[in-house]
All heavy atoms as a GROMACS GRO file, in nm:
protein
  542
    1MET      N    1   0.087  -0.121  -0.002
    1MET     CA    2   0.003  -0.002  -0.002
    1MET      C    3   0.090   0.130   0.000
    1MET      O    4   0.181   0.136   0.083
    1MET     CB    5  -0.085  -0.003   0.120
    1MET     CG    6  -0.173   0.122   0.144
    1MET     SD    7  -0.277   0.117   0.284
    1MET     CE    8  -0.173   0.062   0.420
    2ARG      N    9   0.063   0.218  -0.083
    2ARG     CA   10   0.141   0.343  -0.095
    2ARG      C   11   0.064   0.458  -0.032
    2ARG      O   12  -0.063   0.461  -0.040
    2ARG     CB   13   0.157   0.378  -0.245
    2ARG     CG   14   0.247   0.283  -0.317
    2ARG     CD   15   0.272   0.312  -0.462
    2ARG     NE   16   0.203   0.438  -0.502
    2ARG     CZ   17   0.158   0.465  -0.630
    2ARG    NH1   18   0.181   0.376  -0.718
    2ARG    NH2   19   0.103   0.573  -0.662
    3ARG      N   20   0.134   0.551   0.022
    3ARG     CA   21   0.078   0.666   0.081
    3ARG      C   22   0.071   0.771  -0.031
    3ARG      O   23   0.162   0.786  -0.106
    3ARG     CB   24   0.151   0.725   0.193
    3ARG     CG   25   0.139   0.635   0.320
    3ARG     CD   26   0.130   0.725   0.441
    3ARG     NE   27   0.107   0.641   0.558
    3ARG     CZ   28  -0.007   0.647   0.626
    3ARG    NH1   29  -0.100   0.721   0.589
    3ARG    NH2   30  -0.025   0.564   0.729
    4ALA      N   31  -0.039   0.846  -0.050
    4ALA     CA   32  -0.059   0.948  -0.149
    4ALA      C   33  -0.011   1.077  -0.092
    4ALA      O   34  -0.018   1.104   0.028
    4ALA     CB   35  -0.200   0.951  -0.194
    5GLU      N   36   0.034   1.166  -0.180
    5GLU     CA   37   0.068   1.304  -0.143
    5GLU      C   38  -0.065   1.378  -0.114
    5GLU      O   39  -0.157   1.368  -0.193
    5GLU     CB   40   0.143   1.370  -0.253
    5GLU     CG   41   0.175   1.518  -0.231
    5GLU     CD   42   0.224   1.588  -0.342
    5GLU    OE1   43   0.225   1.540  -0.458
    5GLU    OE2   44   0.270   1.704  -0.328
    6VAL      N   45  -0.070   1.447   0.002
    6VAL     CA   46  -0.189   1.518   0.037
    6VAL      C   47  -0.151   1.667   0.056
    6VAL      O   48  -0.064   1.698   0.134
    6VAL     CB   49  -0.248   1.469   0.170
    6VAL    CG1   50  -0.379   1.541   0.203
    6VAL    CG2   51  -0.279   1.318   0.161
    7LEU      N   52  -0.222   1.750  -0.013
    7LEU     CA   53  -0.206   1.897  -0.002
    7LEU      C   54  -0.321   1.948   0.092
    7LEU      O   55  -0.420   1.877   0.113
    7LEU     CB   56  -0.215   1.962  -0.139
    7LEU     CG   57  -0.109   1.914  -0.237
    7LEU    CD1   58  -0.135   1.975  -0.370
    7LEU    CD2   59   0.033   1.943  -0.187
    8PRO      N   60  -0.316   2.071   0.139
    8PRO     CA   61  -0.425   2.112   0.230
    8PRO      C   62  -0.567   2.108   0.184
    8PRO      O   63  -0.654   2.071   0.254
    8PRO     CB   64  -0.381   2.266   0.262
    8PRO     CG   65  -0.237   2.265   0.236
    8PRO     CD   66  -0.212   2.171   0.121
    9GLY      N   67  -0.596   2.139   0.061
    9GLY     CA   68  -0.731   2.131   0.007
    9GLY      C   69  -0.820   2.242   0.073
    9GLY      O   70  -0.772   2.338   0.131
   10LYS      N   71  -0.954   2.220   0.052
   10LYS     CA   72  -1.050   2.316   0.102
   10LYS      C   73  -1.154   2.247   0.180
   10LYS      O   74  -1.186   2.131   0.160
   10LYS     CB   75  -1.121   2.393  -0.016
   10LYS     CG   76  -1.025   2.471  -0.099
   10LYS     CD   77  -1.094   2.533  -0.216
   10LYS     CE   78  -0.997   2.609  -0.305
   10LYS     NZ   79  -1.063   2.669  -0.424
   11PRO      N   80  -1.212   2.321   0.275
   11PRO     CA   81  -1.321   2.261   0.363
   11PRO      C   82  -1.459   2.249   0.289
   11PRO      O   83  -1.556   2.213   0.350
   11PRO     CB   84  -1.328   2.346   0.480
   11PRO     CG   85  -1.277   2.478   0.432
   11PRO     CD   86  -1.180   2.448   0.324
   12TYR      N   87  -1.469   2.297   0.168
   12TYR     CA   88  -1.588   2.294   0.092
   12TYR      C   89  -1.570   2.262  -0.050
   12TYR      O   90  -1.455   2.281  -0.097
   12TYR     CB   91  -1.660   2.433   0.116
   12TYR     CG   92  -1.570   2.539   0.062
   12TYR    CD1   93  -1.574   2.583  -0.078
   12TYR    CD2   94  -1.487   2.608   0.142
   12TYR    CE1   95  -1.489   2.675  -0.123
   12TYR    CE2   96  -1.402   2.706   0.101
   12TYR     CZ   97  -1.402   2.740  -0.040
   12TYR     OH   98  -1.324   2.834  -0.076
   13PRO      N   99  -1.662   2.203  -0.123
   13PRO     CA  100  -1.779   2.151  -0.076
   13PRO      C  101  -1.749   2.014  -0.004
   13PRO      O  102  -1.648   1.955  -0.023
   13PRO     CB  103  -1.863   2.122  -0.200
   13PRO     CG  104  -1.758   2.100  -0.309
   13PRO     CD  105  -1.643   2.186  -0.267
   14LEU      N  106  -1.846   1.971   0.077
   14LEU     CA  107  -1.828   1.848   0.155
   14LEU      C  108  -1.829   1.728   0.056
   14LEU      O  109  -1.889   1.741  -0.054
   14LEU     CB  110  -1.939   1.823   0.251
   14LEU     CG  111  -1.937   1.921   0.372
   14LEU    CD1  112  -2.052   1.890   0.468
   14LEU    CD2  113  -1.807   1.911   0.449
   15GLY      N  114  -1.756   1.620   0.090
   15GLY     CA  115  -1.750   1.506   0.003
   15GLY      C  116  -1.630   1.504  -0.077
   15GLY      O  117  -1.522   1.572  -0.045
   16ALA      N  118  -1.623   1.430  -0.182
   16ALA     CA  119  -1.507   1.420  -0.281
   16ALA      C  120  -1.545   1.496  -0.401
   16ALA      O  121  -1.643   1.463  -0.469
   16ALA     CB  122  -1.483   1.263  -0.302
   17THR      N  123  -1.450   1.584  -0.434
   17THR     CA  124  -1.481   1.666  -0.559
   17THR      C  125  -1.360   1.662  -0.653
   17THR      O  126  -1.250   1.707  -0.616
   17THR     CB  127  -1.499   1.814  -0.518
   17THR    OG1  128  -1.612   1.818  -0.421
   17THR    CG2  129  -1.538   1.903  -0.636
   18TYR      N  130  -1.386   1.611  -0.774
   18TYR     CA  131  -1.280   1.598  -0.874
   18TYR      C  132  -1.282   1.736  -0.954
   18TYR      O  133  -1.380   1.778  -0.999
   18TYR     CB  134  -1.310   1.488  -0.966
   18TYR     CG  135  -1.212   1.469  -1.084
   18TYR    CD1  136  -1.079   1.436  -1.055
   18TYR    CD2  137  -1.247   1.489  -1.210
   18TYR    CE1  138  -0.980   1.430  -1.164
   18TYR    CE2  139  -1.163   1.470  -1.317
   18TYR     CZ  140  -1.027   1.447  -1.287
   18TYR     OH  141  -0.942   1.433  -1.400
   19ASP      N  142  -1.159   1.789  -0.977
   19ASP     CA  143  -1.154   1.914  -1.047
   19ASP      C  144  -1.070   1.906  -1.178
   19ASP      O  145  -1.033   2.005  -1.233
   19ASP     CB  146  -1.094   2.024  -0.960
   19ASP     CG  147  -0.953   1.998  -0.921
   19ASP    OD1  148  -0.886   1.900  -0.977
   19ASP    OD2  149  -0.892   2.072  -0.848
   20GLY      N  150  -1.050   1.787  -1.224
   20GLY     CA  151  -0.966   1.763  -1.342
   20GLY      C  152  -0.827   1.741  -1.325
   20GLY      O  153  -0.753   1.692  -1.409
   21GLY      N  154  -0.770   1.780  -1.202
   21GLY     CA  155  -0.627   1.753  -1.175
   21GLY      C  156  -0.611   1.677  -1.047
   21GLY      O  157  -0.505   1.639  -1.007
   22GLY      N  158  -0.720   1.648  -0.971
   22GLY     CA  159  -0.714   1.584  -0.848
   22GLY      C  160  -0.846   1.582  -0.773
   22GLY      O  161  -0.946   1.626  -0.837
   23VAL      N  162  -0.844   1.535  -0.652
   23VAL     CA  163  -0.973   1.532  -0.574
   23VAL      C  164  -0.949   1.601  -0.440
   23VAL      O  165  -0.857   1.579  -0.371
   23VAL     CB  166  -1.014   1.384  -0.544
   23VAL    CG1  167  -1.140   1.375  -0.468
   23VAL    CG2  168  -1.028   1.307  -0.686
   24ASN      N  169  -1.049   1.683  -0.407
   24ASN     CA  170  -1.053   1.754  -0.285
   24ASN      C  171  -1.154   1.666  -0.198
   24ASN      O  172  -1.263   1.632  -0.236
   24ASN     CB  173  -1.111   1.892  -0.290
   24ASN     CG  174  -1.100   1.967  -0.156
   24ASN    OD1  175  -0.991   2.005  -0.119
   24ASN    ND2  176  -1.205   1.982  -0.092
   25PHE      N  177  -1.109   1.627  -0.076
   25PHE     CA  178  -1.191   1.556   0.018
   25PHE      C  179  -1.216   1.650   0.134
   25PHE      O  180  -1.128   1.715   0.195
   25PHE     CB  181  -1.118   1.428   0.069
   25PHE     CG  182  -1.097   1.326  -0.033
   25PHE    CD1  183  -0.975   1.326  -0.103
   25PHE    CD2  184  -1.187   1.233  -0.061
   25PHE    CE1  185  -0.950   1.228  -0.202
   25PHE    CE2  186  -1.173   1.136  -0.160
   25PHE     CZ  187  -1.046   1.135  -0.234
   26ALA      N  188  -1.345   1.655   0.174
   26ALA     CA  189  -1.389   1.732   0.292
   26ALA      C  190  -1.496   1.661   0.363
   26ALA      O  191  -1.599   1.618   0.309
   26ALA     CB  192  -1.448   1.869   0.245
   27VAL      N  193  -1.473   1.629   0.492
   27VAL     CA  194  -1.551   1.547   0.574
   27VAL      C  195  -1.583   1.618   0.707
   27VAL      O  196  -1.496   1.652   0.779
   27VAL     CB  197  -1.480   1.413   0.605
   27VAL    CG1  198  -1.578   1.323   0.688
   27VAL    CG2  199  -1.451   1.335   0.474
   28PHE      N  200  -1.716   1.636   0.736
   28PHE     CA  201  -1.756   1.697   0.857
   28PHE      C  202  -1.758   1.598   0.972
   28PHE      O  203  -1.816   1.481   0.956
   28PHE     CB  204  -1.896   1.758   0.849
   28PHE     CG  205  -1.949   1.817   0.976
   28PHE    CD1  206  -1.920   1.944   1.007
   28PHE    CD2  207  -2.030   1.742   1.058
   28PHE    CE1  208  -1.965   1.998   1.127
   28PHE    CE2  209  -2.071   1.794   1.174
   28PHE     CZ  210  -2.046   1.921   1.214
   29SER      N  211  -1.694   1.626   1.088
   29SER     CA  212  -1.714   1.549   1.203
   29SER      C  213  -1.684   1.632   1.326
   29SER      O  214  -1.579   1.695   1.338
   29SER     CB  215  -1.621   1.429   1.218
   29SER     OG  216  -1.637   1.358   1.335
   30GLU      N  217  -1.781   1.641   1.415
   30GLU     CA  218  -1.772   1.721   1.536
   30GLU      C  219  -1.678   1.657   1.631
   30GLU      O  220  -1.621   1.725   1.723
   30GLU     CB  221  -1.906   1.742   1.599
   30GLU     CG  222  -1.937   1.889   1.626
   30GLU     CD  223  -2.073   1.904   1.683
   30GLU    OE1  224  -2.174   1.885   1.608
   30GLU    OE2  225  -2.078   1.940   1.807
   31HIS      N  226  -1.661   1.520   1.634
   31HIS     CA  227  -1.592   1.449   1.734
   31HIS      C  228  -1.464   1.383   1.688
   31HIS      O  229  -1.385   1.340   1.777
   31HIS     CB  230  -1.685   1.352   1.799
   31HIS     CG  231  -1.808   1.413   1.859
   31HIS    ND1  232  -1.808   1.495   1.964
   31HIS    CD2  233  -1.938   1.409   1.806
   31HIS    CE1  234  -1.929   1.536   1.989
   31HIS    NE2  235  -2.016   1.491   1.898
   32ALA      N  236  -1.445   1.362   1.562
   32ALA     CA  237  -1.328   1.287   1.514
   32ALA      C  238  -1.196   1.362   1.542
   32ALA      O  239  -1.190   1.483   1.530
   32ALA     CB  240  -1.338   1.263   1.368
   33ARG      N  241  -1.095   1.291   1.587
   33ARG     CA  242  -0.965   1.352   1.606
   33ARG      C  243  -0.875   1.330   1.482
   33ARG      O  244  -0.784   1.402   1.461
   33ARG     CB  245  -0.891   1.289   1.723
   33ARG     CG  246  -0.958   1.328   1.856
   33ARG     CD  247  -0.879   1.277   1.974
   33ARG     NE  248  -0.967   1.221   2.071
   33ARG     CZ  249  -0.950   1.123   2.147
   33ARG    NH1  250  -0.831   1.056   2.135
   33ARG    NH2  251  -1.042   1.077   2.232
   34LYS      N  252  -0.918   1.224   1.404
   34LYS     CA  253  -0.839   1.194   1.284
   34LYS      C  254  -0.929   1.126   1.182
   34LYS      O  255  -1.015   1.050   1.218
   34LYS     CB  256  -0.726   1.097   1.321
   34LYS     CG  257  -0.640   1.042   1.206
   34LYS     CD  258  -0.538   0.947   1.269
   34LYS     CE  259  -0.452   0.885   1.156
   34LYS     NZ  260  -0.359   0.789   1.207
   35ILE      N  261  -0.915   1.164   1.050
   35ILE     CA  262  -0.986   1.093   0.939
   35ILE      C  263  -0.891   1.058   0.833
   35ILE      O  264  -0.798   1.137   0.800
   35ILE     CB  265  -1.092   1.193   0.885
   35ILE    CG1  266  -1.203   1.214   0.989
   35ILE    CG2  267  -1.149   1.134   0.753
   35ILE    CD1  268  -1.324   1.301   0.946
   36GLU      N  269  -0.904   0.940   0.780
   36GLU     CA  270  -0.824   0.894   0.674
   36GLU      C  271  -0.917   0.853   0.560
   36GLU      O  272  -1.017   0.790   0.580
   36GLU     CB  273  -0.740   0.768   0.718
   36GLU     CG  274  -0.628   0.802   0.819
   36GLU     CD  275  -0.545   0.679   0.864
   36GLU    OE1  276  -0.607   0.570   0.870
   36GLU    OE2  277  -0.430   0.694   0.890
   37VAL      N  278  -0.867   0.870   0.443
   37VAL     CA  279  -0.939   0.830   0.324
   37VAL      C  280  -0.871   0.701   0.273
   37VAL      O  281  -0.743   0.702   0.259
   37VAL     CB  282  -0.939   0.935   0.213
   37VAL    CG1  283  -1.000   0.879   0.086
   37VAL    CG2  284  -1.015   1.057   0.265
   38CYS      N  285  -0.947   0.592   0.252
   38CYS     CA  286  -0.888   0.466   0.206
   38CYS      C  287  -0.946   0.438   0.061
   38CYS      O  288  -1.066   0.454   0.047
   38CYS     CB  289  -0.923   0.351   0.297
   38CYS     SG  290  -0.871   0.381   0.467
   39LEU      N  291  -0.858   0.404  -0.030
   39LEU     CA  292  -0.903   0.370  -0.167
   39LEU      C  293  -0.876   0.218  -0.183
   39LEU      O  294  -0.770   0.169  -0.146
   39LEU     CB  295  -0.809   0.445  -0.269
   39LEU     CG  296  -0.826   0.597  -0.254
   39LEU    CD1  297  -0.731   0.663  -0.355
   39LEU    CD2  298  -0.970   0.651  -0.257
   40PHE      N  299  -0.984   0.155  -0.250
   40PHE     CA  300  -0.972   0.012  -0.260
   40PHE      C  301  -0.976  -0.031  -0.406
   40PHE      O  302  -1.033   0.043  -0.489
   40PHE     CB  303  -1.092  -0.055  -0.188
   40PHE     CG  304  -1.087  -0.044  -0.037
   40PHE    CD1  305  -1.142   0.059   0.029
   40PHE    CD2  306  -1.026  -0.148   0.033
   40PHE    CE1  307  -1.120   0.079   0.162
   40PHE    CE2  308  -1.015  -0.137   0.177
   40PHE     CZ  309  -1.064  -0.027   0.237
   41ASP      N  310  -0.927  -0.148  -0.438
   41ASP     CA  311  -0.919  -0.195  -0.577
   41ASP      C  312  -1.065  -0.237  -0.613
   41ASP      O  313  -1.112  -0.323  -0.556
   41ASP     CB  314  -0.819  -0.319  -0.575
   41ASP     CG  315  -0.798  -0.381  -0.710
   41ASP    OD1  316  -0.884  -0.357  -0.796
   41ASP    OD2  317  -0.690  -0.441  -0.725
   42PRO      N  318  -1.112  -0.180  -0.726
   42PRO     CA  319  -1.243  -0.216  -0.766
   42PRO      C  320  -1.261  -0.363  -0.816
   42PRO      O  321  -1.367  -0.422  -0.805
   42PRO     CB  322  -1.273  -0.122  -0.887
   42PRO     CG  323  -1.145  -0.071  -0.931
   42PRO     CD  324  -1.054  -0.085  -0.816
   43ASP      N  325  -1.147  -0.422  -0.858
   43ASP     CA  326  -1.152  -0.565  -0.893
   43ASP      C  327  -1.132  -0.662  -0.778
   43ASP      O  328  -1.169  -0.782  -0.794
   43ASP     CB  329  -1.044  -0.595  -1.001
   43ASP     CG  330  -1.070  -0.511  -1.126
   43ASP    OD1  331  -1.185  -0.501  -1.167
   43ASP    OD2  332  -0.968  -0.459  -1.192
   44GLU      N  333  -1.078  -0.615  -0.669
   44GLU     CA  334  -1.058  -0.697  -0.550
   44GLU      C  335  -1.087  -0.605  -0.434
   44GLU      O  336  -0.994  -0.547  -0.370
   44GLU     CB  337  -0.916  -0.744  -0.548
   44GLU     CG  338  -0.886  -0.855  -0.445
   44GLU     CD  339  -0.738  -0.901  -0.452
   44GLU    OE1  340  -0.678  -0.896  -0.556
   44GLU    OE2  341  -0.697  -0.925  -0.338
   45PRO      N  342  -1.218  -0.588  -0.399
   45PRO     CA  343  -1.255  -0.496  -0.301
   45PRO      C  344  -1.195  -0.510  -0.157
   45PRO      O  345  -1.187  -0.412  -0.081
   45PRO     CB  346  -1.404  -0.510  -0.290
   45PRO     CG  347  -1.439  -0.564  -0.426
   45PRO     CD  348  -1.325  -0.652  -0.459
   46SER      N  349  -1.138  -0.614  -0.127
   46SER     CA  350  -1.077  -0.630   0.002
   46SER      C  351  -0.929  -0.582   0.007
   46SER      O  352  -0.865  -0.567   0.107
   46SER     CB  353  -1.083  -0.778   0.050
   46SER     OG  354  -1.002  -0.862  -0.045
   47ARG      N  355  -0.878  -0.547  -0.114
   47ARG     CA  356  -0.739  -0.494  -0.125
   47ARG      C  357  -0.735  -0.347  -0.122
   47ARG      O  358  -0.779  -0.277  -0.208
   47ARG     CB  359  -0.682  -0.549  -0.258
   47ARG     CG  360  -0.540  -0.511  -0.278
   47ARG     CD  361  -0.481  -0.579  -0.408
   47ARG     NE  362  -0.352  -0.518  -0.429
   47ARG     CZ  363  -0.319  -0.446  -0.540
   47ARG    NH1  364  -0.412  -0.448  -0.629
   47ARG    NH2  365  -0.208  -0.398  -0.556
   48GLU      N  366  -0.672  -0.299  -0.014
   48GLU     CA  367  -0.659  -0.153  -0.002
   48GLU      C  368  -0.535  -0.108  -0.086
   48GLU      O  369  -0.429  -0.168  -0.075
   48GLU     CB  370  -0.634  -0.122   0.142
   48GLU     CG  371  -0.632   0.026   0.168
   48GLU     CD  372  -0.613   0.062   0.320
   48GLU    OE1  373  -0.677  -0.008   0.402
   48GLU    OE2  374  -0.544   0.158   0.349
   49LEU      N  375  -0.558  -0.002  -0.171
   49LEU     CA  376  -0.456   0.042  -0.254
   49LEU      C  377  -0.384   0.160  -0.196
   49LEU      O  378  -0.253   0.174  -0.202
   49LEU     CB  379  -0.516   0.091  -0.391
   49LEU     CG  380  -0.581  -0.014  -0.469
   49LEU    CD1  381  -0.649   0.046  -0.598
   49LEU    CD2  382  -0.482  -0.122  -0.513
   50ARG      N  383  -0.452   0.247  -0.138
   50ARG     CA  384  -0.393   0.373  -0.076
   50ARG      C  385  -0.463   0.414   0.047
   50ARG      O  386  -0.583   0.395   0.058
   50ARG     CB  387  -0.381   0.476  -0.173
   50ARG     CG  388  -0.296   0.461  -0.289
   50ARG     CD  389  -0.278   0.586  -0.366
   50ARG     NE  390  -0.185   0.566  -0.484
   50ARG     CZ  391  -0.151   0.654  -0.562
   50ARG    NH1  392  -0.190   0.780  -0.550
   50ARG    NH2  393  -0.067   0.632  -0.663
   51ARG      N  394  -0.398   0.487   0.132
   51ARG     CA  395  -0.456   0.548   0.253
   51ARG      C  396  -0.387   0.674   0.282
   51ARG      O  397  -0.263   0.682   0.274
   51ARG     CB  398  -0.443   0.452   0.374
   51ARG     CG  399  -0.491   0.503   0.502
   51ARG     CD  400  -0.458   0.415   0.616
   51ARG     NE  401  -0.524   0.284   0.589
   51ARG     CZ  402  -0.606   0.226   0.684
   51ARG    NH1  403  -0.623   0.282   0.802
   51ARG    NH2  404  -0.662   0.110   0.657
   52PHE      N  405  -0.462   0.769   0.309
   52PHE     CA  406  -0.405   0.905   0.343
   52PHE      C  407  -0.485   0.979   0.441
   52PHE      O  408  -0.609   0.974   0.441
   52PHE     CB  409  -0.375   0.985   0.229
   52PHE     CG  410  -0.491   1.008   0.125
   52PHE    CD1  411  -0.574   1.115   0.137
   52PHE    CD2  412  -0.512   0.914   0.024
   52PHE    CE1  413  -0.674   1.132   0.048
   52PHE    CE2  414  -0.613   0.931  -0.062
   52PHE     CZ  415  -0.701   1.045  -0.042
   53PRO      N  416  -0.419   1.051   0.527
   53PRO     CA  417  -0.494   1.130   0.634
   53PRO      C  418  -0.535   1.272   0.579
   53PRO      O  419  -0.469   1.323   0.493
   53PRO     CB  420  -0.384   1.156   0.738
   53PRO     CG  421  -0.258   1.155   0.665
   53PRO     CD  422  -0.277   1.061   0.553
   54LEU      N  423  -0.644   1.310   0.629
   54LEU     CA  424  -0.692   1.453   0.601
   54LEU      C  425  -0.639   1.533   0.722
   54LEU      O  426  -0.695   1.533   0.825
   54LEU     CB  427  -0.845   1.457   0.592
   54LEU     CG  428  -0.910   1.376   0.485
   54LEU    CD1  429  -1.054   1.390   0.486
   54LEU    CD2  430  -0.847   1.408   0.348
   55LEU      N  431  -0.528   1.594   0.701
   55LEU     CA  432  -0.454   1.662   0.806
   55LEU      C  433  -0.499   1.800   0.837
   55LEU      O  434  -0.471   1.850   0.951
   55LEU     CB  435  -0.296   1.670   0.768
   55LEU     CG  436  -0.237   1.536   0.750
   55LEU    CD1  437  -0.090   1.561   0.695
   55LEU    CD2  438  -0.235   1.458   0.878
   56GLU      N  439  -0.566   1.867   0.751
   56GLU     CA  440  -0.614   2.000   0.773
   56GLU      C  441  -0.755   1.996   0.841
   56GLU      O  442  -0.836   1.903   0.812
   56GLU     CB  443  -0.628   2.081   0.640
   56GLU     CG  444  -0.492   2.094   0.573
   56GLU     CD  445  -0.392   2.178   0.651
   56GLU    OE1  446  -0.428   2.273   0.712
   56GLU    OE2  447  -0.275   2.138   0.653
   57LYS      N  448  -0.786   2.094   0.924
   57LYS     CA  449  -0.917   2.096   0.982
   57LYS      C  450  -0.971   2.238   0.996
   57LYS      O  451  -0.891   2.331   1.050
   57LYS     CB  452  -0.913   2.030   1.122
   57LYS     CG  453  -1.047   2.018   1.187
   57LYS     CD  454  -1.036   1.939   1.317
   57LYS     CE  455  -1.165   1.928   1.389
   57LYS     NZ  456  -1.147   1.856   1.516
   58THR      N  457  -1.076   2.273   0.942
   58THR     CA  458  -1.137   2.405   0.946
   58THR      C  459  -1.270   2.389   1.019
   58THR      O  460  -1.362   2.321   0.964
   58THR     CB  461  -1.160   2.474   0.809
   58THR    OG1  462  -1.026   2.468   0.740
   58THR    CG2  463  -1.209   2.606   0.815
   59TYR      N  464  -1.278   2.445   1.141
   59TYR     CA  465  -1.395   2.423   1.230
   59TYR      C  466  -1.415   2.270   1.247
   59TYR      O  467  -1.317   2.203   1.297
   59TYR     CB  468  -1.518   2.491   1.179
   59TYR     CG  469  -1.502   2.647   1.165
   59TYR    CD1  470  -1.475   2.705   1.043
   59TYR    CD2  471  -1.494   2.718   1.280
   59TYR    CE1  472  -1.451   2.839   1.033
   59TYR    CE2  473  -1.463   2.858   1.280
   59TYR     CZ  474  -1.449   2.917   1.147
   59TYR     OH  475  -1.427   3.049   1.134
   60HIS      N  476  -1.518   2.212   1.198
   60HIS     CA  477  -1.530   2.064   1.220
   60HIS      C  478  -1.514   1.988   1.090
   60HIS      O  479  -1.556   1.879   1.078
   60HIS     CB  480  -1.665   2.035   1.281
   60HIS     CG  481  -1.687   2.088   1.418
   60HIS    ND1  482  -1.607   2.051   1.528
   60HIS    CD2  483  -1.774   2.184   1.466
   60HIS    CE1  484  -1.645   2.126   1.630
   60HIS    NE2  485  -1.744   2.201   1.593
   61VAL      N  486  -1.451   2.050   0.990
   61VAL     CA  487  -1.437   1.986   0.858
   61VAL      C  488  -1.286   1.948   0.830
   61VAL      O  489  -1.205   2.038   0.839
   61VAL     CB  490  -1.482   2.078   0.740
   61VAL    CG1  491  -1.464   2.002   0.613
   61VAL    CG2  492  -1.632   2.110   0.761
   62HIS      N  493  -1.262   1.818   0.823
   62HIS     CA  494  -1.128   1.768   0.793
   62HIS      C  495  -1.119   1.774   0.642
   62HIS      O  496  -1.204   1.722   0.570
   62HIS     CB  497  -1.113   1.624   0.847
   62HIS     CG  498  -1.130   1.618   0.989
   62HIS    ND1  499  -1.022   1.602   1.079
   62HIS    CD2  500  -1.239   1.622   1.071
   62HIS    CE1  501  -1.067   1.586   1.198
   62HIS    NE2  502  -1.199   1.610   1.204
   63HIS      N  503  -1.002   1.815   0.586
   63HIS     CA  504  -0.993   1.822   0.439
   63HIS      C  505  -0.849   1.806   0.392
   63HIS      O  506  -0.756   1.823   0.463
   63HIS     CB  507  -1.050   1.959   0.393
   63HIS     CG  508  -0.991   2.080   0.460
   63HIS    ND1  509  -0.891   2.152   0.411
   63HIS    CD2  510  -1.030   2.147   0.572
   63HIS    CE1  511  -0.863   2.252   0.494
   63HIS    NE2  512  -0.946   2.251   0.594
   64GLY      N  513  -0.848   1.773   0.260
   64GLY     CA  514  -0.720   1.743   0.196
   64GLY      C  515  -0.743   1.732   0.046
   64GLY      O  516  -0.851   1.697   0.006
   65TYR      N  517  -0.633   1.751  -0.027
   65TYR     CA  518  -0.641   1.754  -0.178
   65TYR      C  519  -0.538   1.652  -0.219
   65TYR      O  520  -0.420   1.664  -0.188
   65TYR     CB  521  -0.622   1.891  -0.233
   65TYR     CG  522  -0.632   1.890  -0.381
   65TYR    CD1  523  -0.750   1.905  -0.451
   65TYR    CD2  524  -0.513   1.882  -0.463
   65TYR    CE1  525  -0.761   1.905  -0.585
   65TYR    CE2  526  -0.520   1.886  -0.601
   65TYR     CZ  527  -0.642   1.901  -0.664
   65TYR     OH  528  -0.654   1.899  -0.798
   66VAL      N  529  -0.577   1.565  -0.309
   66VAL     CA  530  -0.484   1.462  -0.361
   66VAL      C  531  -0.474   1.488  -0.513
   66VAL      O  532  -0.573   1.463  -0.586
   66VAL     CB  533  -0.533   1.318  -0.342
   66VAL    CG1  534  -0.430   1.221  -0.399
   66VAL    CG2  535  -0.538   1.294  -0.192
   67PRO      N  536  -0.358   1.527  -0.565
   67PRO     CA  537  -0.347   1.557  -0.707
   67PRO      C  538  -0.342   1.430  -0.781
   67PRO      O  539  -0.314   1.323  -0.735
   67PRO     CB  540  -0.210   1.624  -0.714
   67PRO     CG  541  -0.146   1.635  -0.584
   67PRO     CD  542  -0.241   1.565  -0.485
   0.00000   0.00000   0.00000
């Protein structure tokens, strides 16, 4: 499993947003101390391909951008 490069990203819009060059992830949680995004192989769903933390937090939204 490889770790992906994560840039700060934006706290909005919530969810996963593709912009043509990468994906911004923004997840709301009032109580989470840490959120990681995990990507799985569509042909073998039990196989995790990548995992990365959303290190930035704006109010209660954890966010990061993966180019």
